[in-house]
C-alpha positions as CSV (number, residue, x, y, z in Angstrom):
1,M,-12.0,64.3,-27.1
2,N,-14.2,62.1,-25.2
3,F,-13.3,58.3,-25.1
4,G,-15.1,57.3,-27.8
5,M,-12.9,59.5,-29.9
6,V,-9.8,58.3,-28.2
7,W,-10.6,54.6,-28.5
8,Q,-11.0,55.3,-32.4
9,H,-8.3,56.8,-33.0
10,A,-6.3,54.4,-30.9
11,L,-8.1,51.5,-33.4
12,C,-7.0,53.6,-36.5
13,F,-3.1,53.8,-35.4
14,W,-3.2,50.1,-34.7
15,I,-4.8,49.2,-38.1
16,M,-2.6,51.5,-39.8
17,G,0.2,49.6,-38.1
18,I,-1.2,46.7,-39.1
19,C,-1.6,47.8,-42.8
20,A,2.0,49.5,-43.0
21,T,4.1,46.2,-41.7
22,S,1.8,44.0,-44.3
23,A,2.4,46.2,-47.1
24,Q,6.3,46.5,-46.0
25,A,5.6,42.3,-46.1
26,A,4.4,42.7,-49.8
27,A,7.0,44.8,-51.1
28,L,9.5,42.7,-50.4
29,P,10.3,39.9,-53.3
30,P,9.3,36.7,-52.5
31,L,11.5,33.7,-52.0
32,Q,9.1,30.9,-53.4
33,P,9.5,31.8,-57.3
34,L,13.3,30.9,-57.1
35,I,12.5,27.4,-55.1
36,D,10.3,26.7,-58.0
37,A,12.4,27.4,-60.4
38,A,15.5,25.3,-58.6
39,P,15.5,21.7,-60.5
40,A,15.4,18.9,-57.7
41,G,19.1,18.2,-56.1
42,A,20.0,21.8,-56.9
43,V,21.8,24.4,-54.1
44,L,19.9,27.5,-54.2
45,R,21.8,30.5,-53.1
46,P,19.5,33.7,-53.1
47,P,21.2,36.9,-54.0
48,A,22.0,38.6,-50.1
49,G,18.6,40.6,-49.0
50,R,15.2,40.3,-47.3
51,Y,12.5,38.2,-49.0
52,A,9.2,37.6,-48.2
53,G,7.3,34.7,-47.0
54,P,6.0,31.9,-46.4
55,A,7.4,29.3,-48.4
56,V,7.4,25.8,-49.0
57,I,9.8,23.4,-50.6
58,D,8.5,20.2,-51.8
59,K,12.0,18.6,-53.6
60,T,15.4,17.8,-52.7
61,L,16.7,21.0,-52.4
62,T,20.0,23.1,-50.8
63,L,18.4,26.4,-49.4
64,D,22.0,28.2,-48.7
65,G,21.6,31.2,-47.1
66,A,25.1,31.8,-46.2
67,G,24.2,34.2,-43.5
68,R,22.8,37.0,-46.0
69,V,19.3,36.1,-46.5
70,T,16.2,36.6,-44.4
71,L,12.8,34.9,-45.1
72,D,10.3,37.1,-43.5
73,G,7.0,35.4,-42.9
74,G,4.9,38.5,-42.9
75,G,3.1,37.4,-39.5
76,R,1.1,34.9,-41.4
77,G,1.8,30.8,-40.6
78,T,5.3,28.9,-40.4
79,V,7.9,30.8,-42.3
80,L,9.5,28.0,-44.2
81,S,7.9,24.4,-44.7
82,V,10.1,21.2,-45.4
83,R,7.6,18.6,-47.2
84,A,10.5,16.5,-49.0
85,G,13.1,14.3,-48.2
86,N,16.7,15.0,-48.1
87,V,16.4,18.9,-48.0
88,S,19.1,21.3,-46.6
89,V,18.3,24.8,-45.0
90,R,21.2,26.3,-43.5
91,G,22.9,30.2,-43.1
92,M,19.1,31.4,-43.3
93,H,17.8,34.1,-40.9
94,L,13.6,33.0,-40.4
95,T,11.6,35.8,-39.0
96,H,8.1,36.6,-38.5
97,S,5.6,33.5,-37.7
98,G,2.3,33.4,-37.4
99,A,1.1,33.4,-33.6
100,T,-1.4,30.5,-33.9
101,H,-1.0,27.8,-31.5
102,D,-3.4,25.4,-33.0
103,G,-1.7,25.8,-36.2
104,V,1.8,25.5,-34.8
105,D,3.3,28.6,-36.4
106,A,6.7,28.1,-36.7
107,G,9.9,29.5,-38.2
108,L,10.6,26.4,-40.0
109,L,8.6,23.1,-40.4
110,I,10.1,19.6,-41.5
111,E,7.2,17.4,-42.3
112,E,6.9,13.8,-43.3
113,S,10.7,13.7,-44.0
114,N,13.6,11.9,-44.4
115,G,17.0,13.1,-43.8
116,A,17.0,16.7,-43.4
117,R,19.7,18.8,-42.4
118,V,19.2,22.1,-41.2
119,E,22.1,24.0,-40.0
120,G,23.9,27.4,-38.8
121,N,20.3,29.4,-39.0
122,V,19.2,32.1,-37.1
123,I,15.0,32.1,-36.0
124,D,13.3,34.5,-33.8
125,D,10.5,37.0,-33.9
126,V,8.6,33.2,-33.7
127,L,5.9,31.6,-32.1
128,F,7.5,27.9,-32.7
129,G,10.9,27.9,-33.6
130,I,11.5,24.5,-35.4
131,H,8.8,22.0,-35.6
132,L,9.7,18.2,-36.9
133,K,6.5,16.2,-37.5
134,Q,6.6,12.7,-38.2
135,A,10.5,13.4,-39.3
136,S,13.6,10.9,-39.2
137,H,17.1,10.7,-39.3
138,A,17.3,14.9,-39.5
139,I,20.3,16.8,-38.1
140,V,19.5,20.0,-36.5
141,R,22.6,21.6,-35.7
142,G,24.4,25.0,-34.6
143,N,21.0,27.2,-35.0
144,T,20.2,30.4,-32.7
145,I,16.4,30.5,-31.8
146,R,15.0,33.1,-30.0
147,G,11.3,33.6,-28.6
148,R,9.3,36.4,-29.1
149,E,8.0,38.6,-26.1
150,A,4.9,37.1,-24.1
151,E,4.1,35.8,-21.0
152,L,5.8,32.3,-20.5
153,N,2.9,29.8,-21.4
154,L,1.8,31.5,-24.4
155,R,5.2,31.2,-25.8
156,G,6.1,28.4,-28.3
157,D,8.2,25.5,-27.8
158,G,11.8,26.5,-29.4
159,I,12.3,23.0,-30.8
160,R,9.2,20.8,-31.0
161,L,9.2,17.0,-32.0
162,W,6.2,14.7,-32.9
163,N,6.3,11.3,-33.8
164,S,9.8,11.9,-35.0
165,H,12.9,9.0,-34.4
166,F,16.4,8.7,-34.9
167,N,17.2,12.4,-35.0
168,R,20.4,14.5,-33.6
169,I,19.6,17.9,-32.2
170,E,23.1,19.5,-31.5
171,G,24.8,23.0,-30.5
172,N,21.8,24.6,-30.7
173,R,21.0,28.0,-28.8
174,L,17.6,28.6,-27.0
175,D,16.9,31.8,-25.4
176,G,13.3,32.9,-24.5
177,I,11.1,29.7,-25.3
178,R,8.6,28.1,-23.9
179,D,10.3,24.2,-23.8
180,L,11.8,22.0,-25.9
181,T,9.3,19.2,-26.3
182,V,9.9,16.0,-27.5
183,A,6.1,14.1,-28.1
184,N,6.1,10.3,-29.2
185,S,9.2,10.3,-30.4
186,A,11.8,7.8,-29.5
187,D,15.5,7.5,-30.2
188,N,16.8,10.7,-30.5
189,R,20.3,11.9,-29.5
190,F,20.1,15.9,-27.7
191,S,23.8,17.0,-27.6
192,G,25.4,20.2,-26.7
193,N,22.7,22.4,-26.3
194,R,21.9,25.5,-24.6
195,I,18.8,26.2,-23.1
196,S,17.8,29.3,-20.9
197,N,15.0,31.6,-20.1
198,G,12.2,29.3,-20.8
199,R,9.5,27.0,-18.6
200,Y,11.0,23.3,-19.4
201,G,14.4,22.8,-21.0
202,M,13.2,19.7,-22.5
203,Q,10.1,17.8,-21.5
204,L,9.6,13.9,-22.7
205,I,6.5,12.5,-23.2
206,F,6.2,8.9,-24.2
207,S,9.3,9.0,-26.0
208,P,11.8,6.3,-24.8
209,R,15.4,5.5,-25.1
210,N,16.2,9.3,-26.1
211,R,19.6,10.2,-25.0
212,I,20.4,13.5,-23.7
213,E,24.2,14.4,-22.9
214,G,26.2,17.5,-22.5
215,N,23.2,20.0,-22.7
216,L,23.4,23.3,-20.5
217,V,20.3,24.1,-18.9
218,S,19.8,27.5,-17.1
219,H,17.0,29.7,-15.9
220,T,14.3,27.5,-16.5
221,T,10.7,26.6,-14.3
222,T,12.1,22.9,-15.0
223,G,15.5,21.4,-16.2
224,I,14.9,18.0,-17.6
225,A,11.1,16.3,-17.2
226,V,10.6,13.0,-18.4
227,L,7.3,12.0,-18.6
228,Y,6.6,8.2,-19.1
229,S,9.5,7.4,-21.2
230,D,11.9,4.3,-20.2
231,Q,15.3,3.8,-21.0
232,V,16.1,7.4,-21.3
233,S,20.0,8.5,-21.0
234,L,21.0,12.0,-19.5
235,R,24.6,11.9,-19.2
236,G,27.2,15.1,-18.7
237,N,24.1,17.6,-18.6
238,R,24.5,20.8,-16.2
239,I,21.6,21.8,-14.8
240,E,21.3,25.5,-12.8
241,H,19.8,28.1,-11.3
242,V,15.9,26.0,-11.8
243,R,14.8,28.1,-8.5
244,D,11.0,27.6,-9.2
245,V,8.9,26.8,-6.5
246,A,7.6,23.8,-7.7
247,G,10.3,23.5,-10.3
248,A,13.5,20.1,-10.3
249,G,16.6,20.1,-12.2
250,M,15.6,16.9,-13.5
251,A,12.1,15.4,-12.5
252,F,10.8,11.4,-13.3
253,K,7.4,10.5,-13.5
254,G,6.0,7.6,-14.5
255,S,9.2,6.4,-16.2
256,G,11.9,3.6,-15.9
257,E,15.9,2.6,-16.3
258,A,16.8,6.0,-16.8
259,E,20.4,6.5,-16.7
260,V,21.5,9.5,-15.2
261,V,25.6,9.8,-14.8
262,G,27.7,12.6,-14.5
263,N,25.5,15.3,-14.1
264,T,25.9,18.8,-12.5
265,V,23.2,20.1,-11.1
266,L,23.6,23.3,-9.1
267,H,21.2,26.3,-7.6
268,C,17.9,24.7,-7.7
269,T,14.8,24.2,-5.8
270,V,15.0,20.2,-6.0
271,G,18.0,18.6,-7.7
272,V,16.0,15.5,-8.5
273,Q,12.5,14.4,-8.1
274,A,11.7,10.9,-8.4
275,D,8.5,8.5,-8.4
276,A,8.6,4.8,-7.4
277,P,9.5,2.8,-10.8
278,P,6.2,2.3,-12.9
279,Y,7.5,-1.9,-12.4
280,P,10.0,-3.7,-10.1
281,E,12.8,-3.7,-11.7
282,A,12.5,-0.3,-13.7
283,R,14.7,1.2,-11.9
284,H,16.5,4.5,-12.2
285,R,20.2,4.6,-11.7
286,F,22.0,8.1,-10.7
287,R,25.9,7.6,-10.7
288,D,28.7,9.8,-10.4
289,N,26.3,13.1,-10.5
290,R,27.3,16.4,-8.3
291,F,24.0,18.0,-6.3
292,A,25.4,21.0,-4.9
293,H,24.1,24.4,-3.4
294,N,20.3,22.9,-3.8
295,V,17.6,23.6,-1.5
296,T,16.9,19.7,-1.8
297,G,19.4,17.4,-3.4
298,M,17.2,14.5,-4.3
299,F,13.4,14.2,-3.5
300,F,11.7,10.5,-3.5
301,Y,7.9,10.4,-3.4
302,G,5.4,7.2,-3.4
303,E,5.3,4.6,-0.6
304,K,8.2,2.7,-1.9
305,G,11.1,3.9,-4.1
306,G,13.8,1.0,-5.0
307,H,16.1,3.0,-7.1
308,I,20.4,3.0,-7.6
309,V,22.1,6.0,-6.4
310,Q,25.7,5.7,-5.8
311,G,29.0,7.3,-6.5
312,N,27.3,10.7,-6.2
313,R,28.5,13.9,-4.4
314,F,25.9,15.7,-2.0
315,E,27.5,19.1,-0.9
316,K,26.2,22.1,0.8
317,N,22.0,21.4,-0.3
318,L,20.2,23.0,2.1
319,M,18.6,19.1,2.6
320,Q,20.3,16.2,1.0
321,V,17.4,14.0,0.6
322,G,13.7,14.7,0.7
323,V,10.8,12.0,0.7
324,S,7.1,12.2,0.7
325,A,6.8,8.9,2.8
326,P,9.6,7.7,5.4
327,T,9.6,4.8,3.2
328,S,10.2,6.2,-0.3
329,A,14.1,6.0,-0.1
330,R,15.0,4.1,2.4
331,S,14.6,0.7,0.0
332,N,16.9,2.8,-2.4
333,D,20.5,1.2,-3.1
334,W,22.5,4.3,-1.6
335,R,26.2,3.3,-2.1
336,G,29.3,5.1,-2.0
337,N,28.4,8.4,-2.5
338,D,29.9,11.7,-1.0
339,W,27.9,13.2,2.0
340,D,29.6,16.9,3.1
341,D,27.9,16.0,6.3
342,Y,29.2,12.7,6.6
343,E,30.6,12.8,10.6
344,G,32.7,9.7,10.6
345,F,36.7,8.9,10.0
346,D,38.4,6.4,7.3
347,R,40.9,4.8,10.0
348,N,42.1,2.1,7.5
349,G,42.5,4.2,4.3
350,D,40.4,2.2,2.1
351,G,38.4,5.2,0.8
352,I,35.7,3.9,2.9
353,G,33.8,5.4,5.7
354,D,34.3,3.4,9.2
355,T,30.8,3.8,10.0
356,P,27.8,3.8,7.7
357,Y,25.9,7.5,6.5
358,A,22.6,7.2,8.1
359,L,20.0,10.6,7.4
360,H,17.4,11.0,10.0
361,Y,14.8,13.5,9.8
362,Y,13.4,15.6,12.7
363,A,12.1,18.8,12.4
364,D,12.2,18.5,8.8
365,R,9.5,16.4,8.7
366,I,6.7,19.9,9.4
367,W,7.9,21.0,5.8
368,M,7.7,17.6,4.1
369,E,4.3,16.4,5.7
370,T,3.1,19.8,5.6
371,P,4.3,21.8,2.1
372,Q,3.1,25.3,3.2
373,A,5.7,25.5,6.1
374,R,8.3,25.1,3.6
375,F,7.9,29.1,3.3
376,F,9.7,29.4,7.3
377,R,12.1,27.2,7.0
378,N,15.7,28.8,8.1
379,S,13.4,31.1,10.1
380,P,14.6,31.3,13.6
381,A,12.0,29.6,15.0
382,L,12.5,26.6,13.1
383,E,15.8,26.9,12.9
384,L,15.7,26.5,16.9
385,L,13.0,24.0,17.0
386,D,15.4,21.8,14.8
387,F,18.1,22.4,17.0
388,L,16.1,21.6,20.3
389,E,14.8,18.2,18.3
390,R,18.4,17.3,17.7
391,L,19.4,17.9,21.0
392,A,16.8,16.0,22.9
393,P,14.2,14.4,20.1
394,F,10.8,14.8,21.7
395,S,9.8,11.3,19.4
396,E,11.7,9.1,17.5
397,P,13.2,10.5,14.5
398,E,13.0,8.8,11.0
399,L,15.2,7.2,9.3
400,I,15.1,8.3,5.5
401,L,18.4,6.2,4.3
402,K,21.5,4.4,5.1
403,D,24.5,4.5,2.9
404,P,26.5,1.6,4.2
405,Q,29.8,2.8,2.3
406,P,30.1,6.4,2.3
407,R,32.8,7.9,0.2
408,W,35.9,9.2,2.2
409,P,38.1,11.3,2.0
410,R,35.9,13.9,0.5
411,K,36.7,15.2,-2.9
């Protein structure tokens, strides 16, 4: 058998597979007639089973699958679209969306809707999970969303908000998706979500005044990225195992006045990465956070910082604070932080170290000024060079920061 014949046979099998899948989907009873027959304001509980989609809800309705109803999109477009206010979708299994990024093919679309409730659904084998488009006052709670197998950048977002405001995204489980993306969307609340095995855990773009509380983000290339979004609050989140070479547990760019309180950042390349405030009074406030076992606890870039960094714990980081320039962190307000490498004492027992905590850089400047050299960090040669620099400096070390009131005793 020649190559042409092999190729023809392979093509035939592929086409037959598509036809079989399409035929199987076509054999399913459609859900749309049940939706159309239900009066506005009704609760629709379809008999248990598998139904063919896509389907559209264009009136006030509650669709309750009770965990026993599957809607199969047949690989075409969005599986279920909601284009009315006060619609509830709960207990459904939504699967097999289309694969078009331009069309944002999703498991569930909430479009131009107010007061939708999306609770307890399972969404899988979809490009995008849940897409809120010009939707407000929605509750998206307790859903499980799994992305389809694809290269990371070619997956869709698990949850996507565009021009959507005053929504609550709570207690959802996102695994194997690309991002949770919030674009041009203000005043939303994200709490108790678990996000893993993606690219960005969350990314906010031009989305001010969002609250991100009590979420777990793990095994992503970047944890939470806040881009050009002011007055964002991040409280009580746990971000861990963000180990991409360019990733950070939390990243801030072009944003101001963030409140970053009580978060735990573990085993990341960089715990927090932040640039200088876009205007002088737009300082970020980092309080009562724990940065532990990271390559770099915090990294500041730009010529001048100006952020408030108080009451945080720095423990077992290879580098406590990194900078792109000697002045990047020096003008921050460092006060009352717990540094595990502080070498002072508290003789009067007031809980504050007797001498300031001062951080200087010696051979560390090599990999800060030449990022390619980071590959050789902790190698015997650079460890020896760093030891010799501290023992007998070849040049005046740079003062990176000074905390005049380090916490003592360390907790």
